C-alpha positions in Angstrom: -9.4 65.6 -25.2 -10.7 66.0 -21.3 -13.5 64.7 -20.3 -15.8 66.4 -17.7 -18.6 64.0 -15.9 -22.6 64.8 -16.6 -23.3 64.1 -13.0 -26.4 62.1 -14.0 -28.9 60.6 -11.7 -31.8 58.2 -11.9 -35.2 59.7 -11.4 -38.9 57.8 -12.0 -40.3 58.5 -15.5 -44.0 60.6 -15.4 -47.3 58.3 -15.2 -48.9 58.2 -18.4 -51.3 60.6 -19.1 -50.0 63.3 -16.6 -49.3 66.9 -18.3 -45.5 68.0 -16.5 -44.5 71.5 -15.5 -41.2 72.0 -14.5 -40.2 72.7 -10.9 -37.3 74.7 -9.5 -34.2 73.1 -9.9 -30.0 74.0 -10.2 -29.3 75.6 -13.6 -25.7 75.9 -13.5 -23.2 74.6 -16.0 -23.3 70.4 -16.4 -20.5 70.2 -18.3 -17.2 72.1 -19.8 -17.6 73.1 -23.3 -14.1 72.3 -23.9 -13.0 71.1 -27.7 -14.3 72.2 -31.2 -13.8 71.0 -34.7 -12.1 72.9 -37.4 -14.4 74.8 -39.5 -15.0 72.5 -42.5 -19.1 72.2 -42.3 -22.0 74.4 -43.1 -24.8 74.6 -41.0 -24.1 71.3 -39.0 -27.7 70.0 -37.5 -28.4 66.8 -35.5 -25.3 64.1 -35.0 -25.0 60.4 -34.0 -22.5 58.0 -33.3 -22.1 55.2 -35.6 -21.6 51.1 -35.0 -18.1 51.6 -36.1 -17.3 54.3 -33.2 -17.1 57.6 -35.7 -19.3 60.4 -35.0 -22.0 61.2 -38.2 -23.2 64.7 -38.6 -26.2 65.8 -40.9 -24.3 68.8 -42.3 -27.1 70.7 -43.9 -25.8 73.2 -45.9 -23.0 70.3 -47.8 -26.1 68.3 -48.6 -24.3 65.3 -46.8 -23.6 63.5 -43.5 -20.6 64.2 -42.5 -17.9 61.9 -41.0 -15.6 62.9 -37.9 -13.1 61.0 -35.6 -15.2 61.4 -32.0 -11.4 62.1 -30.3 -10.4 64.8 -32.6 -13.5 66.2 -34.5 -11.7 66.1 -37.8 -13.6 65.3 -40.8 -12.6 61.7 -42.2 -14.6 60.8 -44.9 -18.7 61.7 -46.4 -22.2 60.2 -47.1 -24.6 60.7 -49.7 -23.1 63.9 -51.3 -24.7 62.8 -54.8 -28.0 61.8 -52.9 -29.0 63.7 -50.0 -30.8 67.5 -49.9 -30.5 69.4 -46.8 -30.3 66.5 -44.3 -31.3 67.3 -40.6 -31.3 64.8 -38.7 -28.9 61.0 -38.9 -29.4 58.1 -36.7 -28.5 54.4 -36.5 -31.1 51.2 -36.1 -30.3 47.8 -34.2 -29.3 46.5 -37.9 -26.4 49.3 -37.9 -28.3 51.2 -41.2 -27.7 54.7 -41.1 -31.0 56.5 -41.3 -31.2 60.3 -42.4 -34.6 62.6 -42.8 -33.9 63.4 -46.5 -35.5 66.9 -45.7 -35.9 68.5 -49.6 -36.6 65.1 -50.9 -39.4 64.5 -48.2 -38.0 61.3 -47.5 -36.0 59.0 -44.8 -33.0 58.0 -46.4 -31.5 54.5 -45.5 -27.6 53.8 -46.2 -25.8 50.4 -45.6 -22.2 50.2 -46.0 -22.4 54.5 -47.1 -24.8 53.2 -50.4 -28.6 54.4 -50.3 -30.8 51.2 -50.5 -34.0 52.5 -49.5 -36.6 55.2 -48.7 -39.6 55.7 -46.9 -42.3 58.3 -47.3 -45.8 58.9 -46.8 -46.9 61.6 -44.0 -44.1 63.4 -43.6 -43.4 66.9 -45.1 -39.9 68.1 -45.0 -39.4 65.5 -42.6 -36.6 66.9 -40.0 -36.2 63.9 -37.5 -35.7 59.9 -37.5 -35.4 57.6 -34.4 -34.9 54.0 -34.9 -37.2 51.6 -32.2 -36.5 48.9 -30.2 -39.4 47.4 -31.8 -37.9 47.8 -35.1 -40.0 50.3 -36.4 -39.1 53.9 -37.3 -40.0 57.2 -36.5 -39.6 60.1 -38.3 -41.1 64.2 -37.4 -42.5 66.3 -40.1 -41.5 69.8 -39.9 -44.1 70.8 -42.5 -46.6 68.4 -41.9 -46.7 69.2 -38.6 -46.8 65.0 -37.6 -44.7 62.2 -35.9 -45.2 58.9 -38.3 -44.4 55.6 -37.6 -43.5 53.6 -40.5 -43.2 49.4 -40.0 -41.9 46.9 -43.0 -41.4 50.7 -45.2 -44.7 51.7 -44.6 -46.5 53.6 -42.5 -48.9 52.6 -39.3 -49.7 55.4 -37.1 -49.6 58.9 -37.2 -50.3 61.7 -34.7 -50.4 65.3 -35.2 -51.2 68.5 -33.4 -47.4 69.5 -33.4 -45.9 72.4 -34.9 -42.3 71.9 -36.9 -41.3 69.1 -34.9 -37.5 68.3 -35.4 -35.9 65.8 -33.2 -37.0 62.7 -31.3 -35.4 60.0 -29.3 -36.1 56.5 -27.3 -36.0 56.5 -23.8 -35.9 53.0 -21.9 -39.6 52.6 -21.6 -39.9 52.3 -25.2 -41.5 55.7 -25.4 -40.7 58.8 -27.5 -39.5 62.4 -26.6 -40.0 64.9 -29.1 -38.6 68.2 -29.7 -42.2 70.4 -30.9 -40.3 72.9 -31.5 -43.0 75.8 -33.2 -44.3 75.0 -29.5 -41.5 75.4 -27.2 -42.1 72.3 -25.6 -40.8 68.7 -25.5 -43.5 65.8 -26.2 -43.7 61.9 -24.6 -45.5 59.9 -26.8 -46.0 56.2 -26.2 -44.9 53.8 -29.1 -48.4 54.1 -30.4 -48.2 57.4 -30.6 -50.5 58.6 -27.7 -49.2 61.6 -25.6 -47.9 61.0 -22.4 -46.3 64.3 -20.6 -45.9 67.9 -22.1 -42.4 69.8 -21.0 -43.6 73.2 -21.5 -43.4 75.4 -18.3 -42.2 79.2 -18.0 -39.5 77.5 -15.8 -37.8 75.6 -19.3 -37.7 78.9 -21.3 -37.8 77.0 -24.7 -36.9 78.9 -27.8 -37.2 76.2 -30.5 -36.2 73.2 -28.6 -34.5 71.5 -31.7 -32.8 67.8 -31.0 -31.9 65.9 -28.1 -31.0 62.7 -26.8 -31.6 60.8 -23.4 -28.7 59.2 -21.3 -28.6 56.5 -19.3 -30.5 57.4 -16.2 -33.3 59.2 -18.4 -32.5 62.9 -18.2 -33.4 64.9 -21.2 -30.2 66.9 -23.0 -31.7 69.3 -25.4 -30.5 71.9 -28.1 -32.5 74.6 -27.8 -31.3 77.1 -30.8 -32.6 80.7 -29.9 -31.8 80.7 -26.4 -28.1 79.6 -27.8 -27.8 77.0 -24.6 -28.2 72.7 -24.4 -30.2 72.1 -21.5 -30.2 69.2 -19.0 -33.9 67.9 -17.4 -35.4 65.4 -15.6 -38.2 63.5 -17.4 -40.4 64.9 -15.1 -39.1 69.0 -16.5 -36.7 69.2 -13.4 -34.4 72.3 -14.7 -30.6 70.9 -13.9 -28.3 72.4 -15.9 -27.4 74.6 -19.1 -24.4 74.6 -21.2 -23.8 78.3 -22.9 -23.8 81.9 -21.8 -25.5 83.4 -25.1 -24.4 83.9 -28.5 -21.1 84.1 -29.3 -17.1 82.4 -30.1 -15.7 83.2 -26.8 -15.8 80.9 -23.7 -19.1 78.8 -23.3 -20.3 80.8 -26.1 -21.9 79.0 -29.2 -24.8 79.7 -31.8 -28.0 78.6 -32.6 -27.3 74.5 -31.3 -29.0 72.2 -33.0 -27.8 68.5 -32.2 -26.6 66.7 -29.0 -25.3 63.2 -28.7 -24.5 61.5 -25.3 -21.5 59.1 -25.1 -20.8 57.8 -21.5 -19.7 61.2 -19.7 -19.0 63.0 -23.1 -21.9 65.3 -25.2 -21.2 66.3 -28.6 -23.4 69.0 -30.2 -23.6 70.8 -33.2 -22.4 74.6 -33.0 -24.9 75.5 -35.7 -24.4 78.9 -36.3 -20.4 78.6 -35.9 -20.1 76.0 -38.4 -18.9 73.2 -36.1 -19.0 70.8 -33.8 -18.0 71.2 -30.0 -17.5 68.6 -27.3 -17.4 68.4 -23.4 -14.7 66.1 -21.6 -13.4 65.0 -18.2 
């Protein structure tokens, strides 16, 4: 599969306590959509590369985590088909455990070696996002409780509200968390103690239900913006630097209601959810 450089740049983070809008920037395509999986998925949501190098996809409609070969995007396995209910998000902690937002069961499911070994619950209604922090904490978003909750040693230790149907979240190099606040059409940056540090919600962003996001090595944000049928790239300060997607469809540079994104070096994987497939860029 050909790979296309994302042309990323290093930008300073906004100061704590600021509320940040967008400034004018280039918004042309930042990568080419040049590969797609076979249609073996049903409404795939977020996705993550595992410690074994394989691509793990929250295959919501099939109540499982689908395992794909990242080079061919072929299905090579599945996990959790007997335990999960409409999973929305998947990630891994430093120990290699797989964390799944097990949405219909109101919990975070923890898998080791493909086996369910534990769960986290409390303060999250219909969790749709999960992320492991370098501190060892696990953060989860509740789409029905409108909250983000921090878990430590298996128990909730901090929470924040003021969100609307929050979905994906990711941790930046400073240890702060970016959350896709889908119902409010914005991104919110939190400290590890869940204090609001910044908000990206200016009209220039054109958010329409942002779902899941990933952060590249330079700190740029790549976001699946569901109802604009685009994947957008921004600096942490809100400068829009590019988009993929020219509108809903199944043709060149088109996909439908994307949900998840995952960056690996110069490659971007994303869930073309409305078309029941995974897409990739390349160079």
